[in-house]
N, CA, C and O atoms as a Maestro MAE file, in Angstrom:
{
 s_m_m2io_version
 :::
 2.0.0
}

f_m_ct {
 s_m_title
 :::
 protein
 m_atom[264] {
  # First column is atom index #
  i_m_mmod_type
  r_m_x_coord
  r_m_y_coord
  r_m_z_coord
  i_m_residue_number
  s_m_chain_name
  s_m_pdb_residue_name
  s_m_pdb_atom_name
  i_m_atomic_number
  :::
  1 25 44.484 -173.496 -174.760 1 A "MET " " N  " 7
  2 3 44.225 -173.067 -173.409 1 A "MET " " CA " 6
  3 2 44.603 -174.195 -172.459 1 A "MET " " C  " 6
  4 15 44.287 -175.357 -172.716 1 A "MET " " O  " 8
  5 25 45.286 -173.854 -171.348 2 A "LEU " " N  " 7
  6 3 45.719 -174.839 -170.375 2 A "LEU " " CA " 6
  7 2 44.949 -174.697 -169.070 2 A "LEU " " C  " 6
  8 15 44.554 -173.597 -168.683 2 A "LEU " " O  " 8
  9 25 44.742 -175.817 -168.405 3 A "VAL " " N  " 7
  10 3 44.186 -175.850 -167.060 3 A "VAL " " CA " 6
  11 2 45.296 -176.371 -166.163 3 A "VAL " " C  " 6
  12 15 45.918 -177.389 -166.466 3 A "VAL " " O  " 8
  13 25 45.546 -175.676 -165.058 4 A "THR " " N  " 7
  14 3 46.613 -176.064 -164.138 4 A "THR " " CA " 6
  15 2 46.019 -176.307 -162.765 4 A "THR " " C  " 6
  16 15 45.194 -175.527 -162.290 4 A "THR " " O  " 8
  17 25 46.444 -177.402 -162.123 5 A "ASP " " N  " 7
  18 3 45.948 -177.732 -160.788 5 A "ASP " " CA " 6
  19 2 46.997 -178.568 -160.074 5 A "ASP " " C  " 6
  20 15 47.868 -179.160 -160.711 5 A "ASP " " O  " 8
  21 25 46.910 -178.613 -158.759 6 A "ASP " " N  " 7
  22 3 47.806 -179.424 -157.942 6 A "ASP " " CA " 6
  23 2 47.013 -180.625 -157.453 6 A "ASP " " C  " 6
  24 15 46.096 -180.476 -156.645 6 A "ASP " " O  " 8
  25 25 47.354 -181.805 -157.931 7 A "LEU " " N  " 7
  26 3 46.592 -183.015 -157.603 7 A "LEU " " CA " 6
  27 2 47.273 -183.862 -156.537 7 A "LEU " " C  " 6
  28 15 46.972 -185.048 -156.399 7 A "LEU " " O  " 8
  29 25 48.177 -183.270 -155.795 8 A "GLY " " N  " 7
  30 3 48.885 -184.030 -154.788 8 A "GLY " " CA " 6
  31 2 50.182 -184.606 -155.304 8 A "GLY " " C  " 6
  32 15 50.973 -185.148 -154.532 8 A "GLY " " O  " 8
  33 25 50.405 -184.498 -156.567 9 A "LEU " " N  " 7
  34 3 51.638 -184.997 -157.180 9 A "LEU " " CA " 6
  35 2 52.434 -183.845 -157.768 9 A "LEU " " C  " 6
  36 15 53.321 -184.055 -158.596 9 A "LEU " " O  " 8
  37 25 52.124 -182.651 -157.351 10 A "GLY " " N  " 7
  38 3 52.749 -181.466 -157.914 10 A "GLY " " CA " 6
  39 2 51.799 -180.812 -158.902 10 A "GLY " " C  " 6
  40 15 50.764 -181.373 -159.262 10 A "GLY " " O  " 8
  41 25 52.166 -179.636 -159.324 11 A "VAL " " N  " 7
  42 3 51.314 -178.888 -160.251 11 A "VAL " " CA " 6
  43 2 51.371 -179.541 -161.629 11 A "VAL " " C  " 6
  44 15 52.444 -179.824 -162.161 11 A "VAL " " O  " 8
  45 25 50.199 -179.769 -162.183 12 A "LYS " " N  " 7
  46 3 50.073 -180.372 -163.508 12 A "LYS " " CA " 6
  47 2 49.293 -179.430 -164.397 12 A "LYS " " C  " 6
  48 15 48.331 -178.803 -163.954 12 A "LYS " " O  " 8
  49 25 49.701 -179.326 -165.644 13 A "SER " " N  " 7
  50 3 48.978 -178.527 -166.636 13 A "SER " " CA " 6
  51 2 48.586 -179.422 -167.791 13 A "SER " " C  " 6
  52 15 49.391 -180.215 -168.280 13 A "SER " " O  " 8
  53 25 47.345 -179.290 -168.222 14 A "VAL " " N  " 7
  54 3 46.862 -180.079 -169.351 14 A "VAL " " CA " 6
  55 2 46.024 -179.172 -170.245 14 A "VAL " " C  " 6
  56 15 45.477 -178.164 -169.797 14 A "VAL " " O  " 8
  57 25 45.937 -179.544 -171.500 15 A "ASN " " N  " 7
  58 3 45.070 -178.810 -172.411 15 A "ASN " " CA " 6
  59 2 43.632 -178.938 -171.938 15 A "ASN " " C  " 6
  60 15 43.270 -179.923 -171.295 15 A "ASN " " O  " 8
  61 25 42.825 -177.957 -172.253 16 A "TYR " " N  " 7
  62 3 41.425 -177.960 -171.851 16 A "TYR " " CA " 6
  63 2 40.708 -179.050 -172.623 16 A "TYR " " C  " 6
  64 15 40.201 -178.826 -173.722 16 A "TYR " " O  " 8
  65 25 40.673 -180.226 -172.034 17 A "THR " " N  " 7
  66 3 40.081 -181.423 -172.638 17 A "THR " " CA " 6
  67 2 39.326 -182.177 -171.549 17 A "THR " " C  " 6
  68 15 39.126 -181.660 -170.450 17 A "THR " " O  " 8
  69 25 38.916 -183.376 -171.854 18 A "LEU " " N  " 7
  70 3 38.272 -184.221 -170.851 18 A "LEU " " CA " 6
  71 2 39.215 -184.425 -169.665 18 A "LEU " " C  " 6
  72 15 38.770 -184.421 -168.517 18 A "LEU " " O  " 8
  73 25 40.493 -184.602 -169.926 19 A "ALA " " N  " 7
  74 3 41.471 -184.783 -168.849 19 A "ALA " " CA " 6
  75 2 41.479 -183.569 -167.923 19 A "ALA " " C  " 6
  76 15 41.548 -183.717 -166.703 19 A "ALA " " O  " 8
  77 25 41.409 -182.382 -168.496 20 A "ALA " " N  " 7
  78 3 41.403 -181.158 -167.691 20 A "ALA " " CA " 6
  79 2 40.140 -181.083 -166.832 20 A "ALA " " C  " 6
  80 15 40.197 -180.693 -165.666 20 A "ALA " " O  " 8
  81 25 39.036 -181.448 -167.399 21 A "ILE " " N  " 7
  82 3 37.774 -181.420 -166.659 21 A "ILE " " CA " 6
  83 2 37.822 -182.417 -165.499 21 A "ILE " " C  " 6
  84 15 37.384 -182.099 -164.393 21 A "ILE " " O  " 8
  85 25 38.343 -183.606 -165.739 22 A "LEU " " N  " 7
  86 3 38.452 -184.609 -164.682 22 A "LEU " " CA " 6
  87 2 39.432 -184.160 -163.600 22 A "LEU " " C  " 6
  88 15 39.213 -184.418 -162.417 22 A "LEU " " O  " 8
  89 25 40.498 -183.497 -163.999 23 A "MET " " N  " 7
  90 3 41.485 -182.983 -163.057 23 A "MET " " CA " 6
  91 2 40.828 -181.970 -162.114 23 A "MET " " C  " 6
  92 15 41.034 -182.024 -160.902 23 A "MET " " O  " 8
  93 25 40.057 -181.067 -162.660 24 A "GLN " " N  " 7
  94 3 39.365 -180.056 -161.852 24 A "GLN " " CA " 6
  95 2 38.297 -180.698 -160.967 24 A "GLN " " C  " 6
  96 15 38.133 -180.305 -159.812 24 A "GLN " " O  " 8
  97 25 37.577 -181.675 -161.498 25 A "ALA " " N  " 7
  98 3 36.537 -182.354 -160.716 25 A "ALA " " CA " 6
  99 2 37.152 -183.052 -159.500 25 A "ALA " " C  " 6
  100 15 36.579 -183.031 -158.411 25 A "ALA " " O  " 8
  101 25 38.311 -183.665 -159.689 26 A "HIS " " N  " 7
  102 3 39.006 -184.346 -158.593 26 A "HIS " " CA " 6
  103 2 39.355 -183.346 -157.494 26 A "HIS " " C  " 6
  104 15 39.093 -183.594 -156.317 26 A "HIS " " O  " 8
  105 25 39.930 -182.247 -157.871 27 A "SER " " N  " 7
  106 3 40.327 -181.227 -156.910 27 A "SER " " CA " 6
  107 2 39.111 -180.650 -156.187 27 A "SER " " C  " 6
  108 15 39.151 -180.442 -154.975 27 A "SER " " O  " 8
  109 25 38.053 -180.397 -156.910 28 A "HIS " " N  " 7
  110 3 36.851 -179.809 -156.325 28 A "HIS " " CA " 6
  111 2 36.142 -180.801 -155.396 28 A "HIS " " C  " 6
  112 15 35.562 -180.401 -154.387 28 A "HIS " " O  " 8
  113 25 36.188 -182.084 -155.735 29 A "ALA " " N  " 7
  114 3 35.561 -183.099 -154.883 29 A "ALA " " CA " 6
  115 2 36.225 -183.128 -153.512 29 A "ALA " " C  " 6
  116 15 35.544 -183.287 -152.498 29 A "ALA " " O  " 8
  117 25 37.552 -182.976 -153.468 30 A "ILE " " N  " 7
  118 3 38.257 -182.964 -152.187 30 A "ILE " " CA " 6
  119 2 37.747 -181.812 -151.330 30 A "ILE " " C  " 6
  120 15 37.617 -181.949 -150.114 30 A "ILE " " O  " 8
  121 25 37.459 -180.682 -151.961 31 A "HIS " " N  " 7
  122 3 36.902 -179.524 -151.248 31 A "HIS " " CA " 6
  123 2 35.579 -179.912 -150.569 31 A "HIS " " C  " 6
  124 15 35.350 -179.561 -149.412 31 A "HIS " " O  " 8
  125 25 34.728 -180.619 -151.272 32 A "HIS " " N  " 7
  126 3 33.447 -181.043 -150.698 32 A "HIS " " CA " 6
  127 2 33.649 -182.091 -149.619 32 A "HIS " " C  " 6
  128 15 32.966 -182.066 -148.596 32 A "HIS " " O  " 8
  129 25 34.584 -183.016 -149.835 33 A "PHE " " N  " 7
  130 3 34.873 -184.034 -148.826 33 A "PHE " " CA " 6
  131 2 35.359 -183.374 -147.532 33 A "PHE " " C  " 6
  132 15 35.043 -183.841 -146.438 33 A "PHE " " O  " 8
  133 25 36.131 -182.285 -147.660 34 A "ALA " " N  " 7
  134 3 36.608 -181.580 -146.471 34 A "ALA " " CA " 6
  135 2 35.438 -181.021 -145.667 34 A "ALA " " C  " 6
  136 15 35.433 -181.104 -144.439 34 A "ALA " " O  " 8
  137 25 34.460 -180.461 -146.343 35 A "SER " " N  " 7
  138 3 33.273 -179.935 -145.650 35 A "SER " " CA " 6
  139 2 32.501 -181.058 -144.962 35 A "SER " " C  " 6
  140 15 32.073 -180.918 -143.817 35 A "SER " " O  " 8
  141 25 32.330 -182.153 -145.658 36 A "ILE " " N  " 7
  142 3 31.619 -183.301 -145.086 36 A "ILE " " CA " 6
  143 2 32.397 -183.857 -143.894 36 A "ILE " " C  " 6
  144 15 31.813 -184.174 -142.858 36 A "ILE " " O  " 8
  145 25 33.716 -183.971 -144.048 37 A "GLY " " N  " 7
  146 3 34.561 -184.479 -142.967 37 A "GLY " " CA " 6
  147 2 34.474 -183.618 -141.721 37 A "GLY " " C  " 6
  148 15 34.454 -184.135 -140.604 37 A "GLY " " O  " 8
  149 25 34.421 -182.305 -141.909 38 A "TYR " " N  " 7
  150 3 34.309 -181.382 -140.778 38 A "TYR " " CA " 6
  151 2 32.986 -181.599 -140.030 38 A "TYR " " C  " 6
  152 15 32.958 -181.648 -138.801 38 A "TYR " " O  " 8
  153 25 31.925 -181.725 -140.770 39 A "ILE " " N  " 7
  154 3 30.612 -181.942 -140.148 39 A "ILE " " CA " 6
  155 2 30.599 -183.268 -139.392 39 A "ILE " " C  " 6
  156 15 30.126 -183.334 -138.257 39 A "ILE " " O  " 8
  157 25 31.108 -184.308 -140.010 40 A "ILE " " N  " 7
  158 3 31.138 -185.623 -139.364 40 A "ILE " " CA " 6
  159 2 31.989 -185.575 -138.093 40 A "ILE " " C  " 6
  160 15 31.616 -186.141 -137.065 40 A "ILE " " O  " 8
  161 25 33.136 -184.893 -138.171 41 A "TYR " " N  " 7
  162 3 34.017 -184.748 -137.007 41 A "TYR " " CA " 6
  163 2 33.291 -184.013 -135.874 41 A "TYR " " C  " 6
  164 15 33.391 -184.415 -134.715 41 A "TYR " " O  " 8
  165 25 32.563 -182.938 -136.202 42 A "GLN " " N  " 7
  166 3 31.834 -182.170 -135.195 42 A "GLN " " CA " 6
  167 2 30.713 -182.990 -134.552 42 A "GLN " " C  " 6
  168 15 30.329 -182.735 -133.410 42 A "GLN " " O  " 8
  169 25 30.198 -183.959 -135.277 43 A "LEU " " N  " 7
  170 3 29.153 -184.838 -134.740 43 A "LEU " " CA " 6
  171 2 29.730 -185.960 -133.878 43 A "LEU " " C  " 6
  172 15 28.992 -186.740 -133.275 43 A "LEU " " O  " 8
  173 25 31.070 -186.027 -133.830 44 A "GLY " " N  " 7
  174 3 31.725 -187.046 -133.014 44 A "GLY " " CA " 6
  175 2 31.787 -188.414 -133.656 44 A "GLY " " C  " 6
  176 15 32.024 -189.414 -132.978 44 A "GLY " " O  " 8
  177 25 31.577 -188.462 -134.951 45 A "ILE " " N  " 7
  178 3 31.631 -189.738 -135.675 45 A "ILE " " CA " 6
  179 2 33.056 -189.950 -136.175 45 A "ILE " " C  " 6
  180 15 33.654 -189.053 -136.769 45 A "ILE " " O  " 8
  181 25 33.588 -191.132 -135.933 46 A "GLU " " N  " 7
  182 3 34.943 -191.435 -136.370 46 A "GLU " " CA " 6
  183 2 34.910 -192.086 -137.748 46 A "GLU " " C  " 6
  184 15 34.197 -193.065 -137.972 46 A "GLU " " O  " 8
  185 25 35.684 -191.533 -138.653 47 A "LEU " " N  " 7
  186 3 35.784 -192.097 -139.999 47 A "LEU " " CA " 6
  187 2 36.895 -193.137 -140.042 47 A "LEU " " C  " 6
  188 15 37.898 -192.989 -139.344 47 A "LEU " " O  " 8
  189 25 36.741 -194.184 -140.843 48 A "PRO " " N  " 7
  190 3 37.790 -195.199 -140.928 48 A "PRO " " CA " 6
  191 2 39.064 -194.684 -141.608 48 A "PRO " " C  " 6
  192 15 40.125 -195.294 -141.469 48 A "PRO " " O  " 8
  193 25 38.971 -193.575 -142.336 49 A "ASP " " N  " 7
  194 3 40.128 -193.013 -143.040 49 A "ASP " " CA " 6
  195 2 40.420 -191.626 -142.466 49 A "ASP " " C  " 6
  196 15 39.681 -190.676 -142.723 49 A "ASP " " O  " 8
  197 25 41.491 -191.515 -141.692 50 A "ALA " " N  " 7
  198 3 41.832 -190.245 -141.040 50 A "ALA " " CA " 6
  199 2 42.182 -189.149 -142.044 50 A "ALA " " C  " 6
  200 15 42.163 -187.969 -141.696 50 A "ALA " " O  " 8
  201 25 42.501 -189.518 -143.278 51 A "ASP " " N  " 7
  202 3 42.865 -188.537 -144.304 51 A "ASP " " CA " 6
  203 2 41.665 -188.059 -145.120 51 A "ASP " " C  " 6
  204 15 41.834 -187.265 -146.045 51 A "ASP " " O  " 8
  205 25 40.472 -188.521 -144.800 52 A "PHE " " N  " 7
  206 3 39.286 -188.143 -145.564 52 A "PHE " " CA " 6
  207 2 39.134 -186.623 -145.582 52 A "PHE " " C  " 6
  208 15 39.157 -185.975 -144.535 52 A "PHE " " O  " 8
  209 25 38.981 -186.072 -146.762 53 A "GLY " " N  " 7
  210 3 38.774 -184.639 -146.911 53 A "GLY " " CA " 6
  211 2 40.034 -183.811 -146.955 53 A "GLY " " C  " 6
  212 15 39.968 -182.591 -147.111 53 A "GLY " " O  " 8
  213 25 41.185 -184.451 -146.821 54 A "PHE " " N  " 7
  214 3 42.447 -183.733 -146.911 54 A "PHE " " CA " 6
  215 2 43.057 -183.934 -148.285 54 A "PHE " " C  " 6
  216 15 43.108 -185.052 -148.798 54 A "PHE " " O  " 8
  217 25 43.516 -182.847 -148.873 55 A "ASN " " N  " 7
  218 3 44.231 -182.939 -150.141 55 A "ASN " " CA " 6
  219 2 45.508 -183.735 -149.896 55 A "ASN " " C  " 6
  220 15 46.138 -183.572 -148.852 55 A "ASN " " O  " 8
  221 25 45.902 -184.590 -150.834 56 A "PRO " " N  " 7
  222 3 47.137 -185.362 -150.655 56 A "PRO " " CA " 6
  223 2 48.366 -184.496 -150.391 56 A "PRO " " C  " 6
  224 15 49.371 -184.998 -149.888 56 A "PRO " " O  " 8
  225 25 48.308 -183.216 -150.718 57 A "THR " " N  " 7
  226 3 49.449 -182.334 -150.474 57 A "THR " " CA " 6
  227 2 49.441 -181.739 -149.076 57 A "THR " " C  " 6
  228 15 50.388 -181.049 -148.699 57 A "THR " " O  " 8
  229 25 48.377 -181.995 -148.287 58 A "THR " " N  " 7
  230 3 48.317 -181.482 -146.923 58 A "THR " " CA " 6
  231 2 49.409 -182.151 -146.096 58 A "THR " " C  " 6
  232 15 49.505 -183.378 -146.079 58 A "THR " " O  " 8
  233 25 50.231 -181.360 -145.412 59 A "PRO " " N  " 7
  234 3 51.299 -181.976 -144.590 59 A "PRO " " CA " 6
  235 2 50.705 -182.916 -143.552 59 A "PRO " " C  " 6
  236 15 49.695 -182.595 -142.926 59 A "PRO " " O  " 8
  237 25 51.322 -184.064 -143.368 60 A "LYS " " N  " 7
  238 3 50.815 -185.063 -142.432 60 A "LYS " " CA " 6
  239 2 50.739 -184.539 -141.003 60 A "LYS " " C  " 6
  240 15 49.877 -184.978 -140.241 60 A "LYS " " O  " 8
  241 25 51.612 -183.616 -140.618 61 A "ALA " " N  " 7
  242 3 51.582 -183.062 -139.265 61 A "ALA " " CA " 6
  243 2 50.232 -182.395 -139.003 61 A "ALA " " C  " 6
  244 15 49.721 -182.458 -137.885 61 A "ALA " " O  " 8
  245 25 49.655 -181.760 -140.015 62 A "THR " " N  " 7
  246 3 48.350 -181.119 -139.869 62 A "THR " " CA " 6
  247 2 47.264 -182.167 -139.667 62 A "THR " " C  " 6
  248 15 46.384 -181.995 -138.823 62 A "THR " " O  " 8
  249 25 47.320 -183.247 -140.433 63 A "VAL " " N  " 7
  250 3 46.323 -184.306 -140.331 63 A "VAL " " CA " 6
  251 2 46.396 -184.964 -138.961 63 A "VAL " " C  " 6
  252 15 45.361 -185.271 -138.370 63 A "VAL " " O  " 8
  253 25 47.611 -185.186 -138.444 64 A "GLU " " N  " 7
  254 3 47.779 -185.872 -137.174 64 A "GLU " " CA " 6
  255 2 47.315 -185.043 -135.991 64 A "GLU " " C  " 6
  256 15 47.045 -185.606 -134.930 64 A "GLU " " O  " 8
  257 25 47.209 -183.720 -136.129 65 A "LYS " " N  " 7
  258 3 46.763 -182.854 -135.046 65 A "LYS " " CA " 6
  259 2 45.270 -182.949 -134.801 65 A "LYS " " C  " 6
  260 15 44.799 -182.542 -133.739 65 A "LYS " " O  " 8
  261 25 44.518 -183.474 -135.749 66 A "ARG " " N  " 7
  262 3 43.064 -183.581 -135.603 66 A "ARG " " CA " 6
  263 2 42.705 -184.394 -134.452 66 A "ARG " " C  " 6
  264 15 41.520 -184.590 -134.180 66 A "ARG " " O  " 8
  :::
 }
 m_bond[263] {
  # First column is bond index #
  i_m_from
  i_m_to
  i_m_order
  :::
  1 1 2 1
  2 2 3 1
  3 3 4 2
  4 3 5 1
  5 5 6 1
  6 6 7 1
  7 7 8 2
  8 7 9 1
  9 9 10 1
  10 10 11 1
  11 11 12 2
  12 11 13 1
  13 13 14 1
  14 14 15 1
  15 15 16 2
  16 15 17 1
  17 17 18 1
  18 18 19 1
  19 19 20 2
  20 19 21 1
  21 21 22 1
  22 22 23 1
  23 23 24 2
  24 23 25 1
  25 25 26 1
  26 26 27 1
  27 27 28 2
  28 27 29 1
  29 29 30 1
  30 30 31 1
  31 31 32 2
  32 31 33 1
  33 33 34 1
  34 34 35 1
  35 35 36 2
  36 35 37 1
  37 37 38 1
  38 38 39 1
  39 39 40 2
  40 39 41 1
  41 41 42 1
  42 42 43 1
  43 43 44 2
  44 43 45 1
  45 45 46 1
  46 46 47 1
  47 47 48 2
  48 47 49 1
  49 49 50 1
  50 50 51 1
  51 51 52 2
  52 51 53 1
  53 53 54 1
  54 54 55 1
  55 55 56 2
  56 55 57 1
  57 57 58 1
  58 58 59 1
  59 59 60 2
  60 59 61 1
  61 61 62 1
  62 62 63 1
  63 63 64 2
  64 63 65 1
  65 65 66 1
  66 66 67 1
  67 67 68 2
  68 67 69 1
  69 69 70 1
  70 70 71 1
  71 71 72 2
  72 71 73 1
  73 73 74 1
  74 74 75 1
  75 75 76 2
  76 75 77 1
  77 77 78 1
  78 78 79 1
  79 79 80 2
  80 79 81 1
  81 81 82 1
  82 82 83 1
  83 83 84 2
  84 83 85 1
  85 85 86 1
  86 86 87 1
  87 87 88 2
  88 87 89 1
  89 89 90 1
  90 90 91 1
  91 91 92 2
  92 91 93 1
  93 93 94 1
  94 94 95 1
  95 95 96 2
  96 95 97 1
  97 97 98 1
  98 98 99 1
  99 99 100 2
  100 99 101 1
  101 101 102 1
  102 102 103 1
  103 103 104 2
  104 103 105 1
  105 105 106 1
  106 106 107 1
  107 107 108 2
  108 107 109 1
  109 109 110 1
  110 110 111 1
  111 111 112 2
  112 111 113 1
  113 113 114 1
  114 114 115 1
  115 115 116 2
  116 115 117 1
  117 117 118 1
  118 118 119 1
  119 119 120 2
  120 119 121 1
  121 121 122 1
  122 122 123 1
  123 123 124 2
  124 123 125 1
  125 125 126 1
  126 126 127 1
  127 127 128 2
  128 127 129 1
  129 129 130 1
  130 130 131 1
  131 131 132 2
  132 131 133 1
  133 133 134 1
  134 134 135 1
  135 135 136 2
  136 135 137 1
  137 137 138 1
  138 138 139 1
  139 139 140 2
  140 139 141 1
  141 141 142 1
  142 142 143 1
  143 143 144 2
  144 143 145 1
  145 145 146 1
  146 146 147 1
  147 147 148 2
  148 147 149 1
  149 149 150 1
  150 150 151 1
  151 151 152 2
  152 151 153 1
  153 153 154 1
  154 154 155 1
  155 155 156 2
  156 155 157 1
  157 157 158 1
  158 158 159 1
  159 159 160 2
  160 159 161 1
  161 161 162 1
  162 162 163 1
  163 163 164 2
  164 163 165 1
  165 165 166 1
  166 166 167 1
  167 167 168 2
  168 167 169 1
  169 169 170 1
  170 170 171 1
  171 171 172 2
  172 171 173 1
  173 173 174 1
  174 174 175 1
  175 175 176 2
  176 175 177 1
  177 177 178 1
  178 178 179 1
  179 179 180 2
  180 179 181 1
  181 181 182 1
  182 182 183 1
  183 183 184 2
  184 183 185 1
  185 185 186 1
  186 186 187 1
  187 187 188 2
  188 187 189 1
  189 189 190 1
  190 190 191 1
  191 191 192 2
  192 191 193 1
  193 193 194 1
  194 194 195 1
  195 195 196 2
  196 195 197 1
  197 197 198 1
  198 198 199 1
  199 199 200 2
  200 199 201 1
  201 201 202 1
  202 202 203 1
  203 203 204 2
  204 203 205 1
  205 205 206 1
  206 206 207 1
  207 207 208 2
  208 207 209 1
  209 209 210 1
  210 210 211 1
  211 211 212 2
  212 211 213 1
  213 213 214 1
  214 214 215 1
  215 215 216 2
  216 215 217 1
  217 217 218 1
  218 218 219 1
  219 219 220 2
  220 219 221 1
  221 221 222 1
  222 222 223 1
  223 223 224 2
  224 223 225 1
  225 225 226 1
  226 226 227 1
  227 227 228 2
  228 227 229 1
  229 229 230 1
  230 230 231 1
  231 231 232 2
  232 231 233 1
  233 233 234 1
  234 234 235 1
  235 235 236 2
  236 235 237 1
  237 237 238 1
  238 238 239 1
  239 239 240 2
  240 239 241 1
  241 241 242 1
  242 242 243 1
  243 243 244 2
  244 243 245 1
  245 245 246 1
  246 246 247 1
  247 247 248 2
  248 247 249 1
  249 249 250 1
  250 250 251 1
  251 251 252 2
  252 251 253 1
  253 253 254 1
  254 254 255 1
  255 255 256 2
  256 255 257 1
  257 257 258 1
  258 258 259 1
  259 259 260 2
  260 259 261 1
  261 261 262 1
  262 262 263 1
  263 263 264 2
  :::
 }
}
């Protein structure tokens, strides 16, 4: 069984192993960071990393519009 995900370096497929679990955890963590980043942004707090919460595959033009 394979697990496939896009980690910002293109789509990667790995056997369902520890590597696959870590791959999914990485992708899912970005989802949570995006929610946290949105809340922080709405509170008017500036983060030191403008890319916080954005998947590495997000086009930079989208990030710069924030």
